[in-house]
C-alpha positions in Angstrom: -32.3 18.6 0.8 -35.8 17.2 1.5 -34.3 14.6 3.8 -32.2 17.3 5.5 -35.2 19.4 6.1 -37.2 16.5 7.4 -34.5 15.5 9.9 -34.1 19.2 11.0 -37.8 19.4 11.6 -37.9 16.1 13.6 -34.9 17.2 15.8 -35.9 20.8 16.2 -38.3 22.4 18.7 -40.0 24.6 16.1 -40.3 25.1 12.3 -38.3 28.3 12.5 -35.3 26.6 14.2 -35.5 23.7 11.7 -35.4 26.3 8.9 -32.4 28.1 10.5 -30.5 24.9 10.7 -30.8 24.2 6.9 -30.6 27.8 5.9 -34.1 27.8 4.4 -37.3 29.6 5.2 -40.0 27.9 7.4 -42.3 27.9 4.4 -39.7 26.0 2.3 -39.3 23.4 5.1 -43.0 23.0 5.4 -43.4 22.6 1.6 -40.6 20.0 1.4 -42.2 17.9 4.2 -45.6 18.1 2.5 -44.0 17.0 -0.8 -42.4 14.0 0.9 -45.8 13.1 2.5 -47.4 13.2 -0.9 -44.8 11.0 -2.4 -45.1 8.5 0.5 -48.8 8.7 0.8 -48.7 9.0 4.6 -48.4 11.8 7.2 -45.0 12.1 8.7 -46.0 14.7 11.4 -49.1 15.1 13.5 -49.9 18.8 13.0 -52.8 18.7 15.5 -50.4 18.5 18.5 -50.3 21.6 20.7 -46.5 21.3 20.9 -46.0 21.8 17.2 -44.8 19.2 14.8 -44.6 15.7 16.2 -43.6 12.6 14.3 -46.2 10.0 13.5 -45.4 6.3 13.8 -44.7 6.3 10.0 -42.6 9.5 10.4 -40.5 8.1 13.2 -39.6 5.1 11.0 -38.9 7.2 7.9 -36.7 9.7 9.8 -34.5 6.9 11.0 -33.9 5.8 7.4 -33.4 9.4 6.4 -30.6 9.9 8.9 -28.9 6.7 7.7 -29.3 7.8 4.0 -27.7 11.2 4.8 -24.8 9.5 6.5 -24.3 7.2 3.5 -24.4 10.1 1.2 -21.7 11.9 3.2 -19.6 8.8 3.0 -20.1 8.6 -0.7 -19.1 12.2 -1.1 -16.0 11.7 1.0 -15.0 8.6 -1.0 -15.4 10.5 -4.3 -13.3 13.4 -2.9 -10.6 11.0 -1.8 -10.4 9.5 -5.3 -10.2 13.0 -6.7 -7.4 13.9 -4.3 -5.5 10.7 -5.2 -5.7 11.6 -8.9 -4.6 15.1 -8.4 -2.0 14.6 -5.7 1.7 13.7 -5.3 3.1 10.3 -4.2 6.7 9.7 -3.2 7.5 6.0 -3.1 10.6 4.6 -1.5 11.7 1.1 -2.2 14.6 -1.3 -1.7 16.4 -2.3 -4.8 14.7 -5.6 -5.7 11.2 -4.0 -5.5 12.2 -0.6 -6.8 14.0 -1.9 -9.9 12.0 -5.0 -10.8 8.4 -4.4 -9.5 7.8 -0.7 -9.4 8.2 0.1 -13.1 5.2 -2.2 -13.9 3.2 -1.1 -10.8 3.7 2.6 -11.3 2.7 2.3 -14.9 -0.6 0.7 -13.9 -1.1 3.3 -11.1 -0.4 6.2 -13.5 -3.0 4.9 -16.0 -5.6 4.9 -13.2 -4.5 8.2 -11.7 -3.0 10.3 -14.5 -3.0 13.5 -12.4 -0.8 12.1 -9.7 2.9 13.2 -9.8 5.2 10.3 -8.8 8.6 10.4 -7.3 10.6 7.1 -6.9 13.4 6.7 -4.4 15.4 3.5 -4.5 17.9 2.5 -1.8 18.6 0.1 1.0 15.8 -0.7 3.3 17.3 1.2 6.3 17.7 4.4 4.3 14.2 4.2 2.8 12.7 3.7 6.3 14.7 6.7 7.5 13.3 8.8 4.6 9.8 7.7 5.6 10.3 8.7 9.2 11.6 12.1 8.1 8.7 12.7 5.8 10.8 12.6 2.6 8.7 9.7 1.2 5.0 8.8 1.7 5.3 5.0 1.4 8.1 2.5 1.9 8.4 -1.0 0.3 11.2 -2.7 2.2 12.7 -5.9 3.5 13.2 -4.6 7.1 10.1 -4.7 9.3 10.0 -1.5 11.5 8.8 -1.5 15.1 7.7 2.1 15.1 4.2 2.5 16.7 3.5 5.6 14.5 3.9 3.5 11.3 1.4 1.1 9.7 3.1 -2.2 8.5 1.5 -4.9 6.4 3.0 -7.8 4.4 3.6 -7.3 0.7 5.0 -10.6 -0.5 7.7 -13.2 0.2 10.9 -13.7 -1.7 14.0 -15.9 -1.4 17.7 -15.5 -1.8 19.2 -17.5 -4.6 22.7 -18.1 -6.1 23.6 -16.8 -9.6 26.5 -18.2 -11.4 28.3 -18.0 -14.8 26.8 -20.9 -16.8 30.4 -22.3 -17.2 30.9 -22.6 -13.4 31.3 -26.2 -12.1 28.3 -25.7 -9.7 26.0 -24.6 -12.6 25.2 -28.3 -13.4 23.7 -28.9 -9.9 19.9 -28.6 -9.3 20.5 -26.7 -6.0 23.5 -25.7 -4.0 24.4 -26.4 -0.4 25.7 -23.5 1.7 28.8 -25.6 2.5 29.7 -25.6 -1.2 29.8 -21.8 -1.2 32.4 -21.7 1.6 35.2 -22.3 -0.9 33.8 -20.0 -3.6 34.4 -16.3 -4.3 31.2 -14.4 -3.5 29.9 -11.2 -5.0 27.6 -9.4 -2.5 25.9 -6.1 -1.8 27.6 -3.7 0.6 27.3 -3.8 4.4 24.4 -1.2 4.4 22.1 -3.8 2.7 19.7 -5.9 4.7 20.4 -8.7 2.2 24.1 -8.6 3.0 23.3 -8.9 6.7 21.0 -11.9 6.1 23.7 -13.7 4.1 26.4 -13.1 6.7 24.1 -14.2 9.5 23.3 -17.5 7.7 26.9 -18.3 7.0 27.8 -17.7 10.6 24.8 -19.8 11.9 26.0 -22.8 9.9 29.6 -22.3 10.8 30.7 -21.7 7.2 33.4 -19.2 6.2 32.3 -16.5 3.9 34.8 -15.6 1.2 33.8 -12.1 0.0 35.6 -11.4 -3.3 33.7 -8.3 -4.5 31.1 -6.0 -2.9 29.1 -3.6 -4.8 26.1 -1.2 -4.4 23.6 -2.5 -6.9 21.9 -5.8 -7.8 22.5 -5.2 -11.5 26.2 -4.8 -11.0 26.3 -8.2 -9.1 24.6 -9.8 -12.2 27.1 -8.2 -14.6 30.1 -9.3 -12.4 28.8 -12.8 -12.2 28.3 -12.9 -15.9 32.0 -12.1 -16.3 32.8 -15.0 -14.0 34.0 -12.8 -11.1 32.3 -15.1 -8.6 29.0 -16.4 -7.3 26.3 -13.8 -6.4 23.6 -14.1 -3.8 20.6 -12.0 -4.7 16.8 -11.9 -4.3 14.9 -14.0 -6.9 12.9 -10.9 -7.8 15.9 -9.4 -9.6 16.5 -12.3 -12.0 14.6 -11.9 -15.2 14.0 -14.1 -18.2 16.6 -12.1 -20.2 19.2 -13.0 -17.5 18.9 -16.7 -18.3 21.2 -16.4 -21.3 24.1 -15.1 -19.1 23.4 -16.6 -15.7 22.7 -19.9 -14.1 20.1 -19.6 -11.3 20.2 -22.0 -8.3 18.4 -22.3 -5.1 20.4 -22.5 -1.9 19.0 -25.1 0.4 19.7 -23.1 3.6 17.8 -20.1 2.2 14.1 -21.1 2.2 11.4 -18.8 0.7 10.9 -16.8 3.8 12.3 -13.4 3.1 9.4 -11.1 3.8 8.8 -7.8 2.1 6.7 -5.1 3.7 4.4 -2.1 2.9 5.1 0.7 5.4 3.3 4.1 5.7 2.1 6.6 8.3 -0.9 5.7 10.3 -2.8 8.5 8.5 -1.7 8.0 4.8 -2.5 10.5 2.1 -5.1 9.7 -0.5 -2.6 8.9 -3.2 -0.8 6.6 -0.8 -4.0 4.8 0.1 -4.8 4.4 -3.7 -1.3 2.9 -4.3 -1.6 0.5 -1.4 -5.0 -0.7 -2.7 -3.3 -1.3 -6.1 -0.5 -3.4 -4.4 -3.1 -5.5 -2.7 -5.1 -6.1 -5.8 -2.1 -7.0 -8.0 0.3 -8.8 -5.6 -1.5 -10.1 -2.6 -3.4 -13.4 -2.9 
């Protein structure tokens, strides 16, 4: 308050106007300035001037620092309020299957520990449907494999993943270190449905190399692909994110030479995200980004 009174007096044309600006009496403003001068050991105003209070050289320097200090204080208050809003708010997260089922449980646990007052809602689906939900305002944040081009959305990289083959351990190809795409042309494949970005990537790659794709089973979830492959229903092509240590007992995991580690996953949110959204993005960056 002393600094506010000082700045008001420096910028005002009279002590009364300075007092009105900070909702104090002229006597209170005068006493606050006098106290500052006592603490600093210098005069901040030349009171002999006919035009009223005028800053001394020392006063001119100190007022400049006072303005910057008040701006910094306002920023600090805003930052504290933002943390409070994040801890008390609501956050709706939309994610594709690989992120939603295999990364979000851990990430949301960490987030909830830090922001216990925030209510969370998780929506898991294909990337296109999650981005549609973000555009319609049904989710606050999208974690997807499709990179949108919307100018009203902020997009930043989350991580990279790769597509791999999963096989029953008794399958003849399970003994190979890696699999060529040509070897999969004669195999029965288990893939996600057409609505999946992953399915489109697989189809495009087979077409680019001129290899026929033999779709044996299509299903809606990554977990069902793993279960079907474990039953020797075919070879699955899935993101490496979805294969856990527990799966190693039932599945053989092989890289596919034509699928390098270049499948990008993205963080997408409105240009003006909510405080809980900003807090979760900060968590993603601290935990996942290098």
